[in-house]
C-alpha positions as CSV (number, residue, x, y, z in Angstrom):
1,X,-13.4,32.7,-7.6
2,X,-11.9,34.0,-4.2
3,X,-11.6,37.6,-4.0
4,X,-8.7,39.5,-2.7
5,X,-9.6,39.1,0.4
6,X,-9.6,35.2,0.5
7,X,-6.2,35.5,-0.9
8,X,-4.9,38.0,2.1
9,X,-6.4,35.4,4.3
10,X,-4.9,32.5,2.7
11,X,-1.2,34.3,3.1
12,X,-2.1,34.6,6.7
13,X,-3.4,31.0,7.2
14,X,-0.7,29.3,5.5
15,X,2.7,30.8,7.2
16,X,3.3,33.5,4.7
17,X,4.7,36.6,6.1
18,X,2.2,37.1,8.8
19,X,4.7,39.0,11.1
20,X,5.7,36.4,13.5
21,X,8.6,37.2,15.8
22,X,12.2,36.0,15.5
23,X,12.7,32.2,16.7
24,X,13.1,31.9,20.4
25,X,16.9,31.2,21.5
26,X,17.5,27.6,22.3
27,X,20.2,26.1,24.9
28,X,22.8,24.6,24.1
29,X,22.2,21.4,25.4
30,X,18.8,21.2,23.2
31,X,20.5,22.0,20.1
32,X,22.6,18.8,20.3
33,X,19.4,16.6,19.8
34,X,18.6,15.5,16.4
35,X,14.9,14.8,14.7
36,X,15.7,10.7,15.2
37,X,16.9,11.8,18.9
38,X,13.8,13.6,19.5
39,X,11.7,10.6,18.1
40,X,13.1,8.0,20.3
41,X,12.8,9.9,23.6
42,X,9.1,10.9,22.8
43,X,8.5,7.3,22.0
44,X,10.2,6.0,25.2
45,X,8.4,8.4,27.1
46,X,5.0,7.6,25.6
47,X,5.6,3.9,26.3
48,X,6.2,4.9,30.1
49,X,3.0,6.6,30.3
50,X,1.1,3.8,29.1
51,X,2.8,1.3,31.4
52,X,1.7,4.0,34.1
53,X,5.6,4.6,35.1
54,X,5.4,8.3,34.0
55,X,2.2,10.5,34.2
56,X,1.3,13.1,31.2
57,X,-1.4,14.2,33.7
58,X,-4.2,12.9,31.6
59,X,-7.5,12.1,33.7
60,X,-9.1,10.8,30.8
61,X,-7.0,7.9,30.1
62,X,-8.9,4.3,29.2
63,X,-7.7,1.3,30.6
64,X,-8.1,-0.6,27.4
65,X,-5.4,2.0,25.6
66,X,-2.0,0.0,26.8
67,X,0.9,-1.5,25.0
68,X,-1.1,-4.6,23.4
69,X,-3.8,-2.4,21.7
70,X,-2.0,0.9,21.1
71,X,-2.2,1.8,17.3
72,X,1.2,2.6,15.8
73,X,1.6,5.3,13.1
74,X,4.4,4.8,10.8
75,X,6.0,6.8,7.9
76,X,4.5,6.1,4.5
77,X,8.1,4.8,3.0
78,X,8.6,2.4,6.0
79,X,5.0,0.7,5.3
80,X,5.4,-2.5,3.5
81,X,3.7,-2.6,-0.1
82,X,1.0,-4.5,1.2
83,X,0.3,-2.0,4.0
84,X,0.6,0.7,1.3
85,X,-2.0,-1.6,-0.8
86,X,-4.4,-1.8,2.0
87,X,-4.3,2.1,2.7
88,X,-4.7,3.0,-1.0
89,X,-7.7,0.6,-1.2
90,X,-9.6,2.0,2.0
91,X,-9.0,5.6,0.5
92,X,-10.2,4.7,-3.0
93,X,-13.4,2.7,-0.7
94,X,-14.1,6.2,0.8
95,X,-14.0,7.8,-2.4
96,X,-16.1,5.7,-3.8
97,X,-18.8,6.4,-0.9
98,X,-21.7,8.3,-1.0
99,X,-22.0,11.7,0.8
100,X,-24.0,11.6,4.1
101,X,-24.4,15.7,4.2
102,X,-27.8,17.0,3.5
103,X,-28.8,16.5,-0.2
104,X,-28.4,19.7,-2.2
105,X,-26.7,21.8,0.5
106,X,-23.4,20.9,-1.0
107,X,-23.6,20.1,-4.6
108,X,-19.8,19.1,-5.0
109,X,-19.9,16.9,-2.2
110,X,-20.4,13.8,-4.3
111,X,-18.7,11.1,-2.0
112,X,-18.0,10.4,1.5
113,X,-14.4,11.7,1.0
114,X,-15.9,14.9,-0.1
115,X,-17.6,14.9,3.3
116,X,-14.3,15.8,5.0
117,X,-13.4,18.2,2.7
118,X,-16.8,20.0,3.3
119,X,-16.0,20.0,6.8
120,X,-12.9,21.6,6.4
121,X,-13.9,24.2,4.4
122,X,-16.3,25.3,7.0
123,X,-14.3,25.0,9.7
124,X,-11.2,26.6,8.3
125,X,-11.4,30.0,10.0
126,X,-11.7,28.8,13.6
127,X,-9.2,26.1,13.1
128,X,-6.0,27.8,11.5
129,X,-3.9,30.5,13.4
130,X,-5.9,29.6,16.5
131,X,-5.5,28.0,19.7
132,X,-7.1,24.7,18.6
133,X,-5.0,24.4,15.1
134,X,-3.4,21.3,16.5
135,X,-6.2,20.0,18.8
136,X,-8.7,20.4,15.9
137,X,-6.5,18.9,13.3
138,X,-5.6,16.0,15.5
139,X,-9.6,14.9,16.0
140,X,-9.8,15.6,12.2
141,X,-7.1,13.3,11.0
142,X,-8.1,10.3,13.5
143,X,-11.9,11.0,12.2
144,X,-10.8,10.3,9.1
145,X,-8.5,7.1,10.0
146,X,-11.9,6.0,12.0
147,X,-13.9,6.3,8.7
148,X,-11.3,4.2,7.0
149,X,-11.9,1.5,9.8
150,X,-15.3,1.6,10.3
151,X,-16.6,2.3,6.9
152,X,-14.0,0.6,4.5
153,X,-12.7,-2.0,6.7
154,X,-8.8,-0.4,6.8
155,X,-6.6,-2.9,8.8
156,X,-3.9,-0.4,9.4
157,X,-3.0,2.8,10.8
158,X,-3.0,6.5,9.4
159,X,0.5,7.0,7.9
160,X,2.6,10.3,7.8
161,X,4.9,12.0,5.7
162,X,8.5,12.9,7.2
163,X,9.5,16.1,6.0
164,X,13.0,15.4,6.3
165,X,13.1,12.0,5.0
166,X,13.5,12.6,1.0
167,X,16.1,14.5,-0.7
168,X,13.8,14.4,-4.0
169,X,10.1,14.2,-2.9
170,X,9.2,13.6,-6.8
171,X,10.9,10.2,-6.4
172,X,9.7,9.4,-2.9
173,X,7.5,6.3,-2.3
174,X,4.8,8.7,-1.8
175,X,4.9,10.7,-5.0
176,X,6.9,8.3,-7.6
177,X,3.8,7.1,-9.4
178,X,4.2,3.5,-9.2
179,X,1.3,0.9,-7.8
180,X,2.4,1.6,-4.0
181,X,2.0,5.3,-3.9
182,X,-0.2,7.9,-3.7
183,X,0.0,8.8,-7.3
184,X,2.9,10.8,-8.9
185,X,3.6,14.3,-9.8
186,X,1.2,16.1,-12.3
187,X,2.4,16.2,-15.8
188,X,4.7,19.0,-16.5
189,X,2.9,22.1,-18.2
190,X,4.7,25.3,-18.5
191,X,3.6,27.8,-15.9
192,X,5.0,30.4,-13.3
193,X,5.6,30.2,-9.5
194,X,4.3,32.8,-7.3
195,X,5.0,35.2,-4.8
196,X,4.1,35.2,-1.1
197,X,6.6,37.7,0.2
198,X,9.3,35.7,-1.5
199,X,9.4,34.3,-4.8
200,X,8.3,30.7,-5.2
201,X,9.4,29.2,-8.3
202,X,7.3,26.8,-10.3
203,X,7.8,23.2,-9.8
204,X,8.4,20.4,-12.5
205,X,4.7,19.6,-12.4
206,X,1.5,21.8,-12.6
207,X,-0.8,19.7,-14.4
208,X,-2.9,16.4,-14.0
209,X,-1.9,13.4,-12.3
210,X,-2.1,10.6,-14.6
211,X,0.4,8.0,-12.8
212,X,-0.2,5.6,-9.9
213,X,-3.2,4.6,-8.1
214,X,-4.8,8.1,-7.9
215,X,-4.2,9.0,-11.6
216,X,-7.3,10.5,-12.8
217,X,-8.9,11.4,-9.6
218,X,-11.7,13.9,-10.2
219,X,-12.0,16.9,-7.7
220,X,-15.3,18.5,-7.2
221,X,-15.4,21.3,-4.7
222,X,-13.4,24.3,-5.1
223,X,-11.3,26.3,-6.0
224,X,-11.9,28.7,-3.1
225,X,-8.5,30.1,-2.6
226,X,-6.4,29.1,-5.6
227,X,-2.5,29.6,-5.6
228,X,-1.6,27.8,-9.0
229,X,-0.9,30.2,-12.2
230,X,-3.9,31.8,-13.6
231,X,-2.8,31.0,-17.1
232,X,-3.3,27.4,-16.2
233,X,-7.2,28.2,-16.3
234,X,-8.3,25.7,-13.7
235,X,-12.2,26.2,-13.7
236,X,-13.9,28.5,-11.1
237,X,-16.3,27.0,-8.8
238,X,-20.0,27.8,-10.2
239,X,-20.8,28.7,-6.6
240,X,-18.6,31.8,-4.6
241,X,-18.2,29.5,-1.9
242,X,-16.8,26.8,-3.5
243,X,-19.3,24.1,-2.8
244,X,-20.6,23.7,-6.1
245,X,-19.8,20.8,-8.2
246,X,-16.9,21.6,-10.4
247,X,-15.4,18.2,-11.8
248,X,-11.6,18.7,-12.7
249,X,-8.5,16.8,-12.8
250,X,-6.1,16.5,-9.5
251,X,-3.5,18.6,-10.2
252,X,0.0,18.7,-8.4
253,X,3.4,20.2,-8.4
254,X,5.5,18.5,-6.4
255,X,8.8,20.1,-5.6
256,X,11.8,20.4,-3.3
257,X,11.8,24.1,-3.0
258,X,10.9,24.1,0.5
259,X,12.0,20.3,1.8
260,X,15.7,21.3,0.7
261,X,15.7,24.4,2.5
262,X,12.9,24.3,5.4
263,X,11.9,21.2,6.0
264,X,15.1,19.3,7.0
265,X,15.6,17.0,10.0
266,X,17.8,19.9,11.6
267,X,14.8,22.4,11.1
268,X,12.7,20.2,12.7
269,X,14.8,19.7,15.5
270,X,15.6,23.4,15.9
271,X,11.8,23.9,15.7
272,X,11.1,21.5,18.4
273,X,13.8,22.6,20.8
274,X,13.3,26.4,20.4
275,X,9.9,26.3,21.6
276,X,9.0,26.0,25.3
277,X,5.1,26.6,25.3
278,X,2.5,26.0,22.7
279,X,1.9,29.4,21.7
280,X,5.3,30.1,20.1
281,X,5.1,26.4,19.0
282,X,2.1,26.9,16.9
283,X,2.8,30.6,15.6
284,X,5.9,29.5,14.4
285,X,4.8,26.4,12.8
286,X,2.2,28.4,11.1
287,X,3.6,31.7,10.4
288,X,6.6,32.7,8.1
289,X,9.4,35.0,9.1
290,X,11.4,37.1,6.4
291,X,14.2,34.4,7.1
292,X,12.4,31.1,7.4
293,X,9.5,29.6,5.7
294,X,7.1,27.9,8.1
295,X,6.7,24.3,8.1
296,X,2.8,23.8,7.9
297,X,2.8,26.0,4.5
298,X,6.0,24.8,3.5
299,X,4.6,21.2,3.4
300,X,1.5,22.0,1.5
301,X,3.3,23.9,-0.9
302,X,5.9,21.2,-1.8
303,X,2.7,19.1,-3.2
304,X,0.9,22.4,-4.2
305,X,-1.4,22.1,-7.2
306,X,-5.0,22.1,-7.3
307,X,-6.5,21.5,-4.6
308,X,-3.2,21.0,-2.5
309,X,-2.2,24.7,-2.4
310,X,-6.0,26.0,-1.5
311,X,-6.1,26.4,2.4
312,X,-9.8,25.6,2.5
313,X,-10.0,22.7,0.1
314,X,-6.5,21.0,0.5
315,X,-7.7,17.8,2.2
316,X,-9.4,16.8,-1.3
317,X,-5.7,16.1,-2.2
318,X,-5.0,12.6,-0.7
319,X,-1.7,13.7,0.6
320,X,-3.0,16.0,2.9
321,X,-3.5,13.2,5.3
322,X,0.0,12.5,5.7
323,X,1.2,16.2,5.7
324,X,-1.0,16.5,8.8
325,X,-0.1,13.3,10.1
326,X,3.4,14.6,10.3
327,X,2.2,18.0,12.0
328,X,0.3,16.0,14.6
329,X,3.5,13.8,15.0
330,X,5.4,17.1,15.3
331,X,3.5,18.2,18.1
332,X,3.5,14.7,19.7
333,X,7.3,14.7,19.9
334,X,7.5,18.5,21.4
335,X,5.1,17.2,23.9
336,X,6.7,14.1,24.9
337,X,10.7,14.4,24.3
338,X,11.4,16.0,27.8
339,X,9.9,13.8,30.4
340,X,10.0,16.5,33.4
341,X,7.7,18.8,31.2
342,X,5.3,16.7,29.7
343,X,2.4,17.3,31.9
344,X,3.0,20.8,31.1
345,X,3.5,20.7,27.4
346,X,0.4,18.5,26.9
347,X,-1.9,20.7,28.9
348,X,-1.0,23.8,27.3
349,X,-3.4,25.9,25.3
350,X,-3.0,29.5,23.9
351,X,-4.4,31.6,21.0
352,X,-7.8,33.1,19.7
353,X,-10.8,31.3,18.1
354,X,-10.4,32.8,14.6
355,X,-7.7,33.5,12.4
356,X,-9.6,36.3,10.2
357,X,-10.2,38.3,14.0
358,X,-7.0,39.1,15.6
359,X,-9.2,40.3,18.6
360,X,-11.2,37.1,18.6
361,X,-11.7,35.9,22.0
362,X,-9.2,33.4,23.4
363,X,-9.7,30.2,23.4
364,X,-10.3,27.6,26.2
365,X,-9.5,24.2,26.9
366,X,-13.1,23.3,27.6
367,X,-13.9,24.7,24.2
368,X,-16.0,21.8,22.1
369,X,-14.6,20.9,19.0
370,X,-17.1,19.9,15.9
371,X,-16.8,17.8,13.1
372,X,-20.3,17.5,11.5
373,X,-21.2,14.6,9.3
374,X,-17.6,13.0,9.7
375,X,-17.9,12.9,13.6
376,X,-16.8,9.4,15.2
377,X,-19.5,8.0,17.5
378,X,-19.7,9.3,20.9
379,X,-17.5,12.2,20.2
380,X,-19.4,15.1,19.2
381,X,-18.4,18.3,20.9
382,X,-15.9,16.9,22.6
383,X,-13.9,19.4,24.6
384,X,-10.2,20.2,23.5
385,X,-8.7,19.3,26.8
386,X,-10.0,15.7,25.7
387,X,-7.5,15.9,22.6
388,X,-4.0,16.7,24.5
389,X,-2.9,13.2,24.5
390,X,-2.5,10.6,21.7
391,X,-3.1,8.0,24.6
392,X,-6.0,9.5,26.4
393,X,-9.6,10.8,25.6
394,X,-10.8,9.2,22.3
395,X,-7.4,8.1,21.0
396,X,-5.0,5.0,21.5
397,X,-2.1,5.6,19.1
398,X,1.7,6.4,19.1
399,X,4.3,7.2,16.4
400,X,7.2,5.4,15.2
């Protein structure tokens, strides 16, 4: 089980009272923009970039990415039932395929899906609280989407979860437990919340997910930085590094604590319009202040559970990909909604290279990014500056 140092690292990584400065002031003009306005402006500008009437400064755009070929990522609740079923089928397919990691090195990597979890576990210190937080996760989400397409014949695009859309997350199309959802909440079991600088109340779940398409899903890796009530007696991993095979149920504690206070459309719009550079954008996205929970951690802890609340192992939660899809969309909106600033914002890169070392070397746009065995063909060691735009480099997608 993780020790005190790892728990402290979790707190730093998942936006919890990390000493971030107060939110930057915003102009009255930008305050009037709502989240829907920002989305519309960003999409309109992105299409201008695609048709060549506006430049975002990218020099690595492929002519094969255009209005006809661009992939459109949609909010999960906006997908048709058929589209949701296709996504669920593909995820179940990747869960059923064997791991491609070296035999015996990671005993808990039972499936191809687990390969993605191991990669995240290995990379966690260098891709949270660092210059490449947004960039690496963009690459990672795209790699997952690519694997669904190339290994499981997925016909759609990676969906996202719009944090501000649902007044009750437990009854949302994502977590309501019907055949088109990602499964329901965990079964209610009595448990206490947690205290991460402020008290976080227990939600209405806490137990195993036993409804919907991902009912009875088995988690194998971790826990490494558990955050659930110890009284639930979630099994410790047989290895201290969390890579041992530790079969247990998928647990959730889906709750509205964060969505009703920190993940509202007004919060999203305020965050986008309040930060003029990537440094403050990323730090306020990840780091709590005494007044405000940051959105990255707030999204994770709206799902919570095991492994959803574990900074290392959280991708083993199927809803992880929707949450980080929204994080990528949030960055995309910030980078694209102001036409005159697109060139500047897309190219910005600030921060260190290891969140466990505040004095780590600064990241450079030429830094290579790594995904080990989940790397899409031809992209191993791709530089961060190839990941700035969603319609350049290896990418060709937009958000609606």
